[in-house]
C-alpha positions as CSV (number, residue, x, y, z in Angstrom):
1,I,104.5,103.5,88.3
2,N,101.2,104.9,87.1
3,A,97.7,103.4,87.9
4,I,97.7,99.8,89.0
5,V,95.0,97.1,89.2
6,L,95.7,94.4,91.8
7,G,94.6,90.9,91.0
8,T,93.6,88.2,93.6
9,S,96.5,88.0,96.1
10,N,97.3,86.1,99.2
11,L,100.3,87.1,101.3
12,S,101.5,85.8,104.7
13,G,103.7,88.9,105.1
14,A,103.5,92.6,104.2
15,L,102.4,94.4,101.1
16,S,103.5,98.0,100.1
17,V,102.2,99.6,96.9
18,T,103.1,103.2,95.8
19,T,101.8,104.7,92.6
20,A,101.4,108.1,90.8
21,G,97.9,106.9,89.7
22,N,94.8,105.2,91.0
23,I,95.0,101.9,92.9
24,T,92.1,99.5,92.2
25,Q,91.6,95.8,92.2
26,S,90.1,92.9,90.1
27,G,90.2,90.3,92.9
28,A,90.2,89.9,96.6
29,L,93.3,90.7,98.6
30,D,94.3,88.6,101.7
31,I,97.2,90.2,103.4
32,N,98.3,88.8,106.8
33,G,101.0,91.4,107.4
34,A,101.0,95.2,107.2
35,A,99.5,96.6,104.0
36,S,100.4,100.1,102.9
37,F,98.9,101.9,99.9
38,T,100.0,105.3,98.6
39,A,98.4,106.8,95.5
40,T,100.1,110.2,95.0
41,G,97.5,112.7,93.8
42,A,95.1,109.8,93.0
43,D,92.5,107.5,94.6
44,I,92.5,104.1,96.3
45,T,89.5,101.9,95.6
46,L,89.7,98.5,97.3
47,D,86.1,97.6,97.7
48,N,86.0,93.9,97.2
49,N,84.0,92.3,100.0
50,G,86.4,89.4,100.1
51,N,89.4,91.5,101.2
52,D,91.1,90.6,104.4
53,F,93.6,93.1,105.7
54,T,95.1,93.0,109.1
55,S,96.8,96.4,109.3
56,L,96.3,99.0,106.7
57,A,97.9,102.4,106.0
58,L,96.4,104.7,103.4
59,N,97.7,107.8,101.6
60,A,95.6,109.2,98.8
61,V,93.1,111.9,97.6
62,N,90.1,109.6,98.2
63,A,90.1,106.1,99.6
64,V,87.3,103.4,99.6
65,V,88.1,100.2,101.4
66,E,86.1,97.1,102.3
67,D,87.3,94.4,104.7
68,S,85.6,91.1,105.5
69,N,86.4,91.2,109.2
70,A,88.4,93.2,111.8
71,L,90.7,96.0,110.5
72,E,93.4,98.1,112.2
73,L,94.3,101.4,110.6
74,A,97.9,102.5,110.7
75,V,99.0,106.1,110.1
76,S,97.0,107.4,107.2
77,A,96.5,110.7,105.4
78,I,93.5,111.4,103.0
79,T,93.3,114.8,101.4
80,N,89.6,114.4,100.6
81,A,87.2,111.5,101.5
82,L,87.6,108.2,103.3
83,N,85.0,105.4,103.2
84,I,85.6,102.2,105.1
85,T,83.3,99.2,105.5
86,T,84.3,96.2,107.7
87,G,82.8,93.0,108.9
88,G,84.5,93.3,112.3
89,N,85.9,95.8,114.7
90,L,87.7,98.9,113.4
91,T,90.7,100.0,115.5
92,Q,93.9,102.0,114.9
93,S,97.7,101.9,115.6
94,G,98.4,105.4,114.3
95,A,96.8,108.8,113.7
96,I,94.3,109.3,110.9
97,D,94.1,112.7,109.0
98,V,91.1,113.1,106.7
99,N,90.4,116.6,105.2
100,G,87.0,115.6,103.8
101,A,84.2,113.3,104.8
102,T,84.9,110.1,106.7
103,V,82.2,107.4,106.4
104,L,82.5,104.3,108.5
105,A,80.1,101.3,108.3
106,V,81.3,98.7,110.8
107,T,79.9,95.4,111.9
108,G,81.4,95.5,115.4
109,D,82.9,98.4,117.3
110,I,84.7,101.5,116.2
111,T,87.6,102.5,118.5
112,L,89.6,105.5,117.1
113,E,91.0,107.1,120.2
114,N,94.4,108.4,119.0
115,A,94.7,112.0,120.3
116,A,96.3,113.1,117.0
117,N,93.4,112.1,114.8
118,D,92.1,114.9,112.6
119,L,88.8,114.2,111.1
120,T,86.8,116.9,109.4
121,S,83.4,115.3,109.0
122,L,82.2,111.9,110.4
123,N,79.4,109.6,109.5
124,A,79.5,106.3,111.4
125,T,77.4,103.2,112.1
126,A,78.6,100.5,114.5
127,T,77.7,98.6,117.7
128,N,79.8,100.9,119.8
129,I,81.6,104.0,118.7
130,S,84.6,105.8,120.5
131,V,86.3,108.6,118.5
132,T,88.8,111.2,119.5
133,D,89.6,114.3,117.4
134,S,92.4,116.8,117.8
135,N,90.4,119.9,116.9
136,D,86.9,120.7,115.5
137,L,84.7,117.9,114.4
138,S,81.5,118.0,112.4
139,V,79.3,114.9,112.6
140,A,77.0,114.0,109.8
141,A,75.2,111.1,111.5
142,L,75.9,108.4,114.1
143,N,74.1,105.2,115.0
144,A,75.4,103.0,117.8
145,N,74.5,101.3,121.1
146,N,77.1,103.3,123.0
147,L,78.9,106.4,122.0
148,S,81.9,108.3,123.2
149,L,83.0,111.4,121.3
150,T,85.9,113.7,122.2
151,A,86.8,116.8,120.3
152,V,89.5,119.2,121.5
153,G,87.7,122.0,119.5
154,A,84.1,122.5,118.7
155,L,81.7,119.6,118.1
156,T,78.9,120.2,115.7
157,Q,76.5,118.1,113.7
158,T,74.6,118.1,110.4
159,G,72.7,114.9,111.0
160,A,71.1,113.1,113.9
161,F,72.7,110.8,116.6
162,V,70.8,107.6,117.4
163,V,72.3,106.1,120.5
164,S,70.3,103.3,122.2
165,N,72.3,103.2,125.5
166,N,74.9,105.7,126.7
167,A,76.3,108.7,124.9
168,E,79.2,110.7,126.3
169,V,80.4,113.9,124.6
170,N,83.6,115.8,125.5
171,A,84.3,119.0,123.6
172,S,85.3,122.7,124.2
173,T,81.9,123.5,122.8
174,A,79.2,121.2,121.6
175,T,76.1,122.0,119.5
176,L,73.8,119.0,119.3
177,T,70.5,120.4,118.0
178,Q,69.5,117.9,115.4
179,S,66.7,115.4,115.9
180,N,68.8,113.2,118.1
181,D,67.6,110.1,119.9
182,F,69.6,109.6,123.1
183,N,68.8,107.2,126.0
184,T,71.4,108.6,128.5
185,L,73.6,111.6,127.6
186,S,76.7,112.9,129.5
187,V,78.4,116.1,128.4
188,N,81.7,117.7,129.4
189,G,83.1,120.9,128.0
190,G,83.1,124.7,128.0
191,S,79.5,125.1,126.7
192,V,76.9,122.7,125.4
193,N,73.7,123.3,123.4
194,V,71.4,120.3,123.1
């Protein structure tokens, strides 16, 4: 099918939607099972603040999702940008591949520790943040009480880190020369410039 607009829906089981056009919504979606959305060559915009997904898989050019509480991301591939807002913890059950910017606004903790994650650029706000990336990672900005970042490749930044408690950075090289505000910083890697 082409583009689809999803109306108010409440499912006790799973939902799978595949289109050759944009996926949008006109009402809140409450899906207790696994939800999977694929918009081939198009965008996913599910930004109703009444949404309640349990597990979510996304495949699209761009994806914008809002969830009213905790959200688990399944295997997802975004060719450009990903924007997620949740009212609870953000976790994952599968690897996330985002070629453009990833923006995460979470009321709770972000725990994205799958070793196969491939994020290009990250901007995140949460209580605590723990993110692992399989190669280079550029961070636009981060704001958290506690931070753990692991990048197999180079870790760079284009915006400041604000971490009120403990920050741990693990990377082959790390360049952290913005106007950062750390309380305690631990670094591990080949070379670090702070």
